[in-house]
VEXDREN-2710 file (C-alpha; in Angstrom, 1 decimal):
% VEXDREN-2710
k/r/px/py/pz
1/UNK/0.0/0.0/0.0
2/UNK/1.5/3.3/-1.2
3/UNK/-0.6/5.6/0.9
4/UNK/1.7/8.1/2.8
5/UNK/0.4/8.3/6.4
6/UNK/3.2/10.7/7.4
7/UNK/1.7/13.5/5.3
8/UNK/-1.5/13.3/7.3
9/UNK/0.1/13.4/10.8
10/UNK/0.1/16.8/12.7
11/UNK/3.6/18.3/13.3
12/UNK/3.5/17.7/17.1
13/UNK/2.9/13.9/16.5
14/UNK/5.9/13.8/14.2
15/UNK/8.0/15.7/16.8
16/UNK/7.1/13.1/19.6
17/UNK/7.8/10.1/17.2
18/UNK/11.2/11.7/16.4
19/UNK/12.2/12.1/20.0
20/UNK/11.2/8.5/20.9
21/UNK/13.5/7.3/18.0
22/UNK/16.3/9.6/19.2
23/UNK/16.2/11.8/16.1
24/UNK/16.0/15.5/15.9
25/UNK/12.6/16.8/15.0
26/UNK/12.6/18.6/11.7
27/UNK/9.3/20.4/11.0
28/UNK/8.0/20.3/7.5
29/UNK/8.9/23.4/5.4
30/UNK/6.2/25.7/4.7
31/UNK/5.5/26.3/1.0
32/UNK/7.2/29.4/-0.3
33/UNK/4.9/32.4/-0.7
34/UNK/4.0/33.4/-4.2
35/UNK/5.9/36.5/-5.1
36/UNK/3.8/39.2/-6.7
37/UNK/5.4/42.0/-8.6
38/UNK/4.2/45.4/-7.3
39/UNK/2.2/47.3/-9.9
40/UNK/4.0/49.9/-12.1
41/UNK/3.1/53.4/-10.8
42/UNK/2.3/54.4/-14.4
43/UNK/-0.6/52.0/-14.4
44/UNK/-2.2/53.9/-11.5
45/UNK/-2.0/57.3/-13.1
46/UNK/-5.7/57.6/-13.5
47/UNK/-6.7/56.6/-9.9
48/UNK/-6.5/60.1/-8.5
49/UNK/-7.5/63.5/-9.7
50/UNK/-5.2/66.3/-8.4
51/UNK/-5.9/70.0/-8.4
52/UNK/-4.9/72.9/-6.2
53/UNK/-7.1/73.7/-3.2
54/UNK/-8.4/76.9/-5.0
55/UNK/-9.3/74.9/-8.1
56/UNK/-11.3/72.4/-6.0
57/UNK/-13.1/75.4/-4.4
58/UNK/-14.0/76.7/-8.0
59/UNK/-15.3/73.2/-8.9
60/UNK/-17.3/72.9/-5.7
61/UNK/-18.9/76.3/-6.3
62/UNK/-20.4/75.0/-9.5
63/UNK/-21.8/71.9/-7.9
64/UNK/-25.5/72.1/-7.0
65/UNK/-26.2/71.9/-3.2
66/UNK/-27.4/68.6/-1.7
67/UNK/-31.2/68.7/-1.5
68/UNK/-33.0/67.2/1.4
69/UNK/-34.9/64.0/1.1
70/UNK/-35.9/63.6/4.7
71/UNK/-35.0/66.9/6.4
72/UNK/-31.5/67.1/7.7
73/UNK/-31.4/63.3/8.2
74/UNK/-30.8/62.3/4.6
75/UNK/-29.8/64.3/1.4
76/UNK/-29.6/63.5/-2.3
77/UNK/-26.7/61.3/-3.4
78/UNK/-25.9/60.2/0.2
79/UNK/-25.4/56.7/1.5
80/UNK/-27.4/56.8/4.7
81/UNK/-27.8/54.2/7.4
82/UNK/-30.9/53.9/9.5
83/UNK/-30.5/51.5/12.5
84/UNK/-32.6/50.5/15.5
85/UNK/-33.6/47.5/17.6
86/UNK/-36.0/44.9/16.3
87/UNK/-39.7/45.8/16.1
88/UNK/-39.1/49.5/16.7
89/UNK/-40.3/50.8/13.3
90/UNK/-37.3/50.9/10.9
91/UNK/-39.3/49.4/8.0
92/UNK/-42.3/51.5/8.7
93/UNK/-40.3/54.7/8.5
94/UNK/-38.3/53.5/5.5
95/UNK/-41.4/52.8/3.5
96/UNK/-42.9/56.1/4.6
97/UNK/-39.8/57.9/3.4
98/UNK/-39.7/56.0/0.1
99/UNK/-43.3/56.8/-0.7
100/UNK/-42.7/60.5/0.3
101/UNK/-39.8/60.8/-2.1
102/UNK/-41.7/59.0/-4.8
103/UNK/-44.6/61.4/-4.4
104/UNK/-42.4/64.5/-3.9
105/UNK/-44.5/65.3/-0.8
106/UNK/-42.7/65.9/2.5
107/UNK/-43.3/64.1/5.8
108/UNK/-44.1/66.9/8.2
109/UNK/-42.1/68.5/9.8
110/UNK/-39.1/67.5/7.7
111/UNK/-38.2/69.3/4.4
112/UNK/-38.2/67.5/1.0
113/UNK/-36.4/69.7/-1.5
114/UNK/-36.1/67.2/-4.4
115/UNK/-38.7/66.6/-7.1
116/UNK/-40.5/63.3/-7.3
117/UNK/-38.1/60.4/-7.9
118/UNK/-38.2/56.7/-8.8
119/UNK/-37.6/54.7/-5.6
120/UNK/-36.6/51.0/-5.6
121/UNK/-37.3/49.3/-2.2
122/UNK/-35.5/46.0/-1.8
123/UNK/-37.5/44.1/0.9
124/UNK/-35.8/41.2/2.6
125/UNK/-38.2/41.4/5.6
126/UNK/-41.9/41.2/4.7
127/UNK/-43.8/38.7/2.7
128/UNK/-46.4/39.8/0.1
129/UNK/-49.3/39.3/2.6
130/UNK/-47.5/41.1/5.4
131/UNK/-46.8/44.1/3.2
132/UNK/-50.4/44.1/2.0
133/UNK/-51.8/44.0/5.5
134/UNK/-49.7/47.0/6.5
135/UNK/-50.8/49.2/3.7
136/UNK/-54.2/48.1/2.5
137/UNK/-57.1/50.5/2.1
138/UNK/-60.7/49.7/3.0
139/UNK/-61.7/51.5/-0.2
140/UNK/-59.0/50.2/-2.5
141/UNK/-55.3/49.8/-2.8
142/UNK/-53.9/53.1/-4.0
143/UNK/-51.6/53.8/-1.1
144/UNK/-48.4/54.2/-3.1
145/UNK/-47.3/56.5/-5.9
146/UNK/-46.4/54.7/-9.2
147/UNK/-42.8/55.9/-8.7
148/UNK/-42.5/53.5/-5.7
149/UNK/-41.2/50.0/-6.7
150/UNK/-40.9/47.2/-4.2
151/UNK/-38.7/44.2/-4.9
152/UNK/-39.0/40.9/-3.0
153/UNK/-36.1/38.4/-2.8
154/UNK/-36.8/35.1/-4.7
155/UNK/-34.6/32.8/-2.7
156/UNK/-35.3/29.8/-5.1
157/UNK/-33.9/31.7/-8.1
158/UNK/-30.3/32.1/-7.0
159/UNK/-27.6/31.2/-9.5
160/UNK/-24.8/30.3/-7.1
161/UNK/-21.6/29.3/-8.9
162/UNK/-21.7/32.0/-11.4
163/UNK/-20.7/34.7/-8.9
164/UNK/-18.1/34.6/-6.2
165/UNK/-20.5/34.9/-3.2
166/UNK/-24.2/35.4/-2.3
167/UNK/-23.5/39.1/-1.7
168/UNK/-22.1/39.5/-5.2
169/UNK/-25.1/37.7/-6.6
170/UNK/-27.6/39.9/-4.8
171/UNK/-25.8/43.1/-5.7
172/UNK/-25.8/42.1/-9.3
173/UNK/-29.6/41.5/-9.1
174/UNK/-30.1/44.8/-7.4
175/UNK/-28.1/46.5/-10.2
176/UNK/-30.2/44.9/-12.8
177/UNK/-33.4/46.2/-11.2
178/UNK/-32.0/49.7/-10.8
179/UNK/-31.5/49.8/-14.5
180/UNK/-34.8/48.2/-15.2
181/UNK/-36.9/50.8/-13.3
182/UNK/-34.5/53.7/-13.8
183/UNK/-34.3/54.2/-10.0
184/UNK/-32.9/57.4/-8.5
185/UNK/-33.3/56.2/-4.9
186/UNK/-32.4/52.8/-3.5
187/UNK/-33.7/51.5/-0.1
188/UNK/-32.4/48.2/1.3
189/UNK/-34.3/46.5/4.1
190/UNK/-32.0/45.3/5.7
191/UNK/-28.2/45.0/5.5
192/UNK/-28.1/41.8/7.5
193/UNK/-29.2/39.9/4.4
194/UNK/-26.2/41.1/2.5
195/UNK/-23.5/40.2/5.0
196/UNK/-23.7/36.4/5.2
197/UNK/-24.5/36.6/8.9
198/UNK/-21.0/37.7/9.8
199/UNK/-19.7/40.8/11.6
200/UNK/-16.3/40.6/9.9
201/UNK/-14.8/44.1/9.1
202/UNK/-13.4/42.9/5.8
203/UNK/-16.9/41.7/4.7
204/UNK/-18.5/45.0/5.8
205/UNK/-15.8/47.0/4.0
206/UNK/-16.4/45.1/0.8
207/UNK/-20.1/45.5/1.0
208/UNK/-19.9/49.3/1.6
209/UNK/-17.5/49.6/-1.3
210/UNK/-20.0/47.9/-3.6
211/UNK/-22.9/50.1/-2.4
212/UNK/-20.8/53.2/-2.9
213/UNK/-19.9/52.0/-6.4
214/UNK/-23.6/51.7/-7.2
215/UNK/-24.3/55.1/-5.7
216/UNK/-21.6/56.7/-7.9
217/UNK/-22.3/54.8/-11.1
218/UNK/-26.1/55.4/-11.1
219/UNK/-26.1/58.7/-9.2
220/UNK/-28.2/57.2/-6.5
221/UNK/-29.4/58.2/-3.0
222/UNK/-29.2/55.1/-0.9
223/UNK/-30.9/54.3/2.5
224/UNK/-29.7/51.1/4.2
225/UNK/-31.5/49.6/7.3
226/UNK/-29.5/47.9/10.0
227/UNK/-29.9/46.5/13.5
228/UNK/-28.6/47.5/16.9
229/UNK/-27.3/44.6/19.2
230/UNK/-29.9/42.2/20.4
231/UNK/-30.1/43.8/23.9
232/UNK/-28.4/47.2/24.1
233/UNK/-28.3/49.0/27.4
234/UNK/-31.5/51.1/27.5
235/UNK/-29.7/53.6/29.7
236/UNK/-27.1/54.5/27.1
237/UNK/-27.7/57.3/24.5
238/UNK/-27.9/56.1/20.9
239/UNK/-24.5/56.4/19.2
240/UNK/-22.5/55.0/16.3
241/UNK/-21.2/52.3/18.7
242/UNK/-24.8/50.9/18.8
243/UNK/-24.7/49.7/15.2
244/UNK/-24.8/45.9/15.1
245/UNK/-21.5/44.6/13.7
246/UNK/-18.5/46.5/12.4
247/UNK/-18.4/50.2/13.0
248/UNK/-16.9/50.5/9.5
249/UNK/-20.4/50.7/8.2
250/UNK/-20.9/54.1/9.9
251/UNK/-17.4/55.3/9.0
252/UNK/-18.0/54.8/5.2
253/UNK/-21.6/56.2/5.3
254/UNK/-22.4/59.8/4.4
255/UNK/-25.0/60.1/7.1
256/UNK/-26.7/58.0/9.7
257/UNK/-29.8/58.1/12.0
258/UNK/-31.2/55.9/14.7
259/UNK/-34.6/55.2/16.2
260/UNK/-34.8/54.8/20.0
261/UNK/-37.6/53.5/22.2
262/UNK/-38.6/55.8/25.0
263/UNK/-38.4/54.3/28.5
264/UNK/-41.0/56.8/29.7
265/UNK/-43.8/55.7/27.4
266/UNK/-44.1/52.2/25.8
267/UNK/-45.2/53.3/22.3
268/UNK/-43.2/56.5/22.1
269/UNK/-40.1/56.5/19.7
270/UNK/-37.5/59.1/18.9
271/UNK/-35.2/59.8/16.0
272/UNK/-31.6/61.0/16.5
273/UNK/-28.9/62.2/14.1
274/UNK/-25.8/60.0/14.4
275/UNK/-23.7/61.3/11.5
276/UNK/-24.0/64.1/9.0
277/UNK/-21.8/65.5/6.3
278/UNK/-24.2/67.8/4.3
279/UNK/-25.5/69.7/7.2
280/UNK/-25.0/70.7/10.8
281/UNK/-26.4/68.4/13.5
282/UNK/-29.9/69.5/14.2
283/UNK/-31.4/66.5/15.9
284/UNK/-28.7/65.5/18.5
285/UNK/-29.2/64.4/22.0
286/UNK/-30.6/67.7/23.1
287/UNK/-33.3/67.8/20.4
288/UNK/-34.4/64.3/19.3
289/UNK/-37.7/64.0/17.3
290/UNK/-40.5/62.2/19.1
291/UNK/-42.8/60.0/17.1
292/UNK/-45.4/57.2/17.3
293/UNK/-46.5/54.4/14.9
294/UNK/-50.0/55.0/13.7
295/UNK/-52.2/53.7/10.9
296/UNK/-53.6/56.8/9.2
297/UNK/-56.1/56.1/6.4
298/UNK/-55.0/52.4/6.7
299/UNK/-51.4/53.4/5.9
300/UNK/-48.9/52.4/8.6
301/UNK/-46.5/55.3/9.3
302/UNK/-44.7/57.4/11.9
303/UNK/-46.5/60.5/13.3
304/UNK/-44.1/63.1/14.7
305/UNK/-45.0/64.9/17.9
306/UNK/-42.3/67.5/18.6
307/UNK/-38.8/67.4/20.2
308/UNK/-37.2/66.5/23.5
309/UNK/-33.9/65.8/25.2
310/UNK/-32.9/62.2/24.8
311/UNK/-32.0/61.9/28.5
312/UNK/-35.7/62.0/29.4
313/UNK/-36.3/58.8/27.5
314/UNK/-33.4/56.7/28.7
315/UNK/-33.9/54.1/31.4
316/UNK/-31.6/55.0/34.3
317/UNK/-31.6/54.8/38.1
318/UNK/-30.1/58.2/38.4
319/UNK/-32.5/61.0/39.5
320/UNK/-34.1/63.1/36.8
321/UNK/-32.2/66.2/35.8
322/UNK/-34.4/68.7/37.6
323/UNK/-32.6/71.8/36.2
324/UNK/-33.1/70.5/32.6
325/UNK/-36.7/69.6/33.2
326/UNK/-37.4/73.0/34.9
327/UNK/-36.1/74.8/31.8
328/UNK/-38.3/72.7/29.5
329/UNK/-41.4/73.2/31.8
330/UNK/-40.8/77.0/31.8
331/UNK/-40.5/77.0/28.0
332/UNK/-43.7/75.1/27.4
333/UNK/-45.6/77.0/30.1
334/UNK/-44.6/80.2/28.3
335/UNK/-46.2/78.8/25.1
336/UNK/-49.5/78.5/27.0
337/UNK/-49.4/74.7/27.5
338/UNK/-51.5/73.3/30.4
339/UNK/-49.7/71.3/33.1
340/UNK/-51.3/68.1/31.9
341/UNK/-50.1/68.7/28.3
342/UNK/-46.6/69.6/29.6
343/UNK/-46.5/66.3/31.5
344/UNK/-47.4/64.4/28.3
345/UNK/-44.8/66.3/26.3
346/UNK/-42.0/65.6/28.8
347/UNK/-43.2/62.2/30.0
348/UNK/-43.5/63.2/33.6
349/UNK/-46.3/63.4/36.2
350/UNK/-48.5/66.5/36.6
351/UNK/-47.4/66.7/40.2
352/UNK/-43.8/67.0/39.1
353/UNK/-44.8/69.6/36.5
354/UNK/-46.4/71.7/39.2
355/UNK/-43.3/71.5/41.4
356/UNK/-41.1/72.7/38.5
357/UNK/-43.4/75.5/37.3
358/UNK/-41.7/78.9/37.4
359/UNK/-42.6/80.8/40.5
360/UNK/-44.0/84.3/40.2
361/UNK/-41.8/87.2/41.4
362/UNK/-42.1/87.9/45.1
363/UNK/-44.8/90.4/45.9
364/UNK/-46.6/90.0/42.6
365/UNK/-49.6/88.4/44.2
366/UNK/-49.9/85.9/41.4
367/UNK/-50.8/82.4/42.4
368/UNK/-50.1/79.3/40.2
369/UNK/-52.5/76.5/40.6
370/UNK/-52.5/73.0/38.9
371/UNK/-54.4/72.9/35.7
372/UNK/-56.4/69.7/35.0
373/UNK/-57.2/70.2/31.4
END
């Protein structure tokens, strides 16, 4: 029998056998690495465009300003990431934004400066029936503008073997549909289905590069949905560190926003800017946007209800920041809000509102009493 057993033995077994026989162990030589000739610098002459700083300023002046698609959260030609925990409302908001952009009609109170655009929504989450149940009308099914296209993944039609990986295959399929519907806006729900279930930084980097290539080649605005970790600490403010998996996703994105769940009210949500390049931060931790999921005219959507400090919606054992609350109470009282309405706005009791109400100047004779309405 010519089978060579030695080739199958681990190195440490061969070392023990050699010592027993009185020989010096000689580990097998590793195969020599393949030498690759570095590329000729001349071949990379077109990789970069070089101008003086003043020339870049002249070119930038000619570029049209980035138009808002969803207020300061997302602009034209941006790759934006929207992330949140499971069942918080990512898909609800993403579909609402997509239909808004397709119609050219803004979601109050956020500006929409771009004309109606063709939107391609890649849905890895919902089945046909689940999507129908969210957006059906009792008097017909005309919820969506004709510029809104939804694509559902056909898992049985994959052509593995032709492409290097499932991600490559899916990106190729998305590219085909972009060209088919002539999309200007791409929404992917969600990125977990494009990452092979891994959190590897190299995989994330490759994926973001492919999405940025699509953005550049087809002049797209891209919104990608992602998850936070399974059980993030509800006492922590939302940040880039909360994005499930590699932080490189945030680093390569143009903008990012997150949806948080209020610990003060079960069904209250809030939106927060995490990253922005085309605008200043407007909706940071001191000014998050409050919202709830409602079904208006049988169309599931987010309804926005003002702004608040994120700290008021985090679960913490520390006492409430009375100074911050007192400032907010005084501001709302000055706008004529009743104490009950102030309590609803700030997610605190009417009794605490009454304690924090601004006191009248000494000697004014004014008396502040609790308001029940």
